[in-house]
C-alpha positions as CSV (number, residue, x, y, z in Angstrom):
1,X,0.0,0.0,0.0
2,X,2.9,2.3,0.8
3,X,4.3,1.9,-2.7
4,X,1.0,3.1,-4.2
5,X,0.2,5.8,-1.8
6,X,3.5,7.7,-1.9
7,X,3.5,8.2,-5.7
8,X,-0.1,9.1,-5.7
9,X,0.5,11.8,-3.1
10,X,3.6,13.1,-4.9
11,X,1.6,13.3,-8.2
12,X,-1.3,15.0,-6.4
13,X,1.0,17.6,-4.9
14,X,2.9,18.2,-8.2
15,X,-0.4,18.6,-10.2
16,X,-1.9,20.8,-7.5
17,X,1.2,23.1,-7.7
18,X,1.2,23.2,-11.5
19,X,-2.5,23.5,-12.2
20,X,-3.8,25.1,-9.0
21,X,-1.0,27.7,-8.4
22,X,1.5,28.0,-11.2
23,X,-0.8,27.9,-14.2
24,X,-3.4,30.5,-12.8
25,X,-0.5,32.8,-11.8
26,X,1.1,32.6,-15.3
27,X,-2.2,33.2,-17.1
28,X,-3.2,36.1,-14.8
29,X,0.3,37.7,-15.2
30,X,0.1,37.4,-19.0
31,X,-3.5,38.8,-19.0
32,X,-2.4,41.7,-16.8
33,X,0.5,42.5,-19.0
34,X,-0.9,41.9,-22.5
35,X,-4.6,42.9,-21.9
36,X,-4.8,45.1,-18.8
37,X,-8.1,46.7,-19.6
38,X,-9.8,43.4,-20.3
39,X,-8.2,41.7,-17.3
40,X,-9.8,44.4,-15.1
41,X,-13.3,43.9,-16.5
42,X,-13.2,46.5,-19.3
43,X,-14.1,49.1,-16.8
44,X,-15.0,52.6,-18.0
45,X,-13.5,55.2,-15.6
46,X,-14.6,58.8,-15.4
47,X,-13.0,61.3,-13.0
48,X,-11.2,58.4,-11.2
49,X,-14.4,56.5,-10.6
50,X,-15.6,53.3,-12.4
51,X,-19.0,54.1,-13.9
52,X,-19.5,50.8,-15.6
53,X,-18.1,48.2,-17.9
54,X,-18.1,48.3,-21.7
55,X,-19.2,44.7,-21.6
56,X,-22.3,45.1,-19.4
57,X,-25.4,47.0,-20.3
58,X,-27.1,49.5,-17.9
59,X,-30.7,50.6,-17.5
60,X,-31.1,54.1,-18.9
61,X,-34.6,55.5,-18.7
62,X,-34.1,59.2,-19.0
63,X,-35.3,60.6,-22.3
64,X,-32.1,62.5,-22.7
65,X,-30.0,59.3,-22.8
66,X,-30.0,56.5,-25.3
67,X,-31.7,53.4,-24.0
68,X,-30.2,50.0,-24.3
69,X,-31.8,46.6,-24.8
70,X,-34.3,45.4,-22.3
71,X,-33.0,43.0,-19.7
72,X,-34.7,39.9,-18.3
73,X,-32.3,39.4,-15.4
74,X,-33.7,39.2,-11.9
75,X,-34.5,40.5,-9.4
76,X,-33.7,43.8,-11.3
77,X,-32.8,44.6,-14.8
78,X,-29.2,44.4,-16.0
79,X,-28.1,42.5,-12.9
80,X,-24.6,41.2,-13.8
81,X,-24.8,38.6,-10.9
82,X,-27.8,36.9,-12.5
83,X,-27.3,36.9,-16.2
84,X,-30.2,35.2,-18.0
85,X,-32.8,35.5,-20.7
86,X,-36.6,35.2,-20.4
87,X,-36.6,31.9,-22.3
88,X,-40.0,33.0,-23.8
89,X,-40.7,31.8,-27.3
90,X,-42.1,34.0,-30.0
91,X,-45.6,32.6,-29.5
92,X,-45.6,33.1,-25.7
93,X,-48.3,35.6,-24.7
94,X,-46.1,37.0,-21.9
95,X,-43.4,37.9,-24.5
96,X,-45.9,39.5,-26.8
97,X,-47.3,41.6,-23.9
98,X,-43.8,42.7,-22.8
99,X,-42.9,43.7,-26.4
100,X,-46.2,45.7,-26.7
101,X,-45.5,47.5,-23.4
102,X,-41.9,48.3,-24.5
103,X,-43.1,49.7,-27.9
104,X,-45.7,51.8,-26.0
105,X,-43.0,53.2,-23.7
106,X,-40.8,54.1,-26.7
107,X,-43.8,55.8,-28.4
108,X,-44.7,57.7,-25.3
109,X,-41.2,58.9,-24.8
110,X,-41.1,60.2,-28.4
111,X,-44.7,60.6,-29.7
112,X,-43.6,62.3,-33.0
113,X,-41.5,59.4,-34.0
114,X,-43.5,57.2,-36.4
115,X,-40.6,55.0,-37.6
116,X,-40.7,51.3,-37.1
117,X,-39.2,50.3,-33.7
118,X,-36.0,48.3,-34.1
119,X,-36.4,44.8,-32.6
120,X,-33.4,45.1,-30.3
121,X,-35.1,48.0,-28.4
122,X,-38.1,45.7,-27.4
123,X,-36.5,42.3,-27.0
124,X,-34.0,41.2,-24.3
125,X,-30.7,39.5,-25.3
126,X,-30.0,35.9,-24.2
127,X,-27.7,37.2,-21.4
128,X,-29.9,40.2,-20.4
129,X,-26.7,42.2,-20.2
130,X,-26.0,43.2,-23.8
131,X,-24.2,46.6,-23.8
132,X,-24.8,47.3,-27.5
133,X,-27.7,48.4,-29.7
134,X,-27.9,48.3,-33.4
135,X,-27.2,51.4,-35.4
136,X,-30.9,51.4,-36.4
137,X,-31.8,51.5,-32.7
138,X,-29.5,54.5,-32.1
139,X,-30.9,56.3,-35.1
140,X,-34.4,55.6,-33.9
141,X,-33.7,57.4,-30.6
142,X,-31.7,60.3,-32.1
143,X,-34.5,62.8,-32.3
144,X,-35.7,62.2,-28.8
145,X,-32.3,62.6,-27.3
146,X,-31.5,65.7,-29.4
147,X,-34.8,67.3,-28.4
148,X,-34.4,66.5,-24.7
149,X,-30.8,67.9,-24.7
150,X,-31.7,70.9,-26.9
151,X,-28.8,69.8,-29.3
152,X,-28.8,69.9,-33.0
153,X,-29.4,66.4,-34.5
154,X,-26.2,66.6,-36.4
155,X,-24.2,66.9,-33.2
156,X,-25.9,63.9,-31.7
157,X,-25.4,62.0,-35.0
158,X,-21.6,62.8,-34.8
159,X,-21.5,61.3,-31.3
160,X,-23.3,58.2,-32.6
161,X,-20.8,57.9,-35.4
162,X,-17.9,58.1,-32.9
163,X,-19.4,55.4,-30.6
164,X,-20.2,53.0,-33.5
165,X,-18.1,49.9,-33.5
166,X,-17.6,48.5,-36.9
167,X,-17.5,44.8,-37.7
168,X,-14.2,42.9,-37.4
169,X,-12.3,42.9,-40.7
170,X,-15.3,44.8,-42.2
171,X,-17.1,41.4,-42.5
172,X,-17.8,39.9,-39.1
173,X,-21.2,41.1,-37.8
174,X,-23.0,44.4,-38.0
175,X,-22.1,47.8,-36.7
176,X,-23.2,48.3,-33.1
177,X,-23.2,51.2,-30.6
178,X,-22.1,50.8,-27.0
179,X,-24.9,52.6,-25.1
180,X,-22.8,53.5,-22.0
181,X,-20.0,55.0,-24.0
182,X,-22.4,56.9,-26.1
183,X,-24.2,58.3,-23.1
184,X,-21.0,59.3,-21.4
185,X,-19.9,61.1,-24.6
186,X,-23.2,62.9,-24.6
187,X,-22.8,64.0,-21.0
188,X,-19.2,65.2,-21.8
189,X,-20.5,67.1,-24.8
190,X,-23.4,68.8,-23.1
191,X,-24.0,69.9,-19.5
192,X,-27.3,68.0,-19.3
193,X,-26.2,65.6,-16.5
194,X,-24.9,62.2,-15.8
195,X,-26.1,58.7,-16.8
196,X,-28.7,57.3,-14.4
């Protein structure tokens, strides 16, 4: 038994040191060196204070800010500790009711806008934390935000253009807009206020 137990304990100790200590330290050190922003959660810092992450959506409801995708996380929206979707199919009456309510809220916030509502403004992503909206969703909200901030539409459009992330290699995906970064740029551009 002693002949079997000793090698097993030595192997256990060596593998624990390699995979439990050395490997995580090397990977963490490489991440901190090569990708420091990503290793720290892709945090967005304003005036020395973290205001969010470029990877996690936030719940904006003020008409003077761009709104992101709805969130189905619980117990509150955009809860990074409970990433989840609603798991409701397209024929589920609860999903249809939620979409109708979201469309009504968008119409109430901008009654003069008669354009079709982009689907990503009324449906939650699978994670409930998507920080991006489509370019169409940003364009849909442009007039509401410009009016609320008393800014020319061209100035708001320029900020949308700056916040738009283009597809990788010009081929992979669609252009998207990071809502938190756009709202922070709006707040820096005008003295309206800070994101809620």
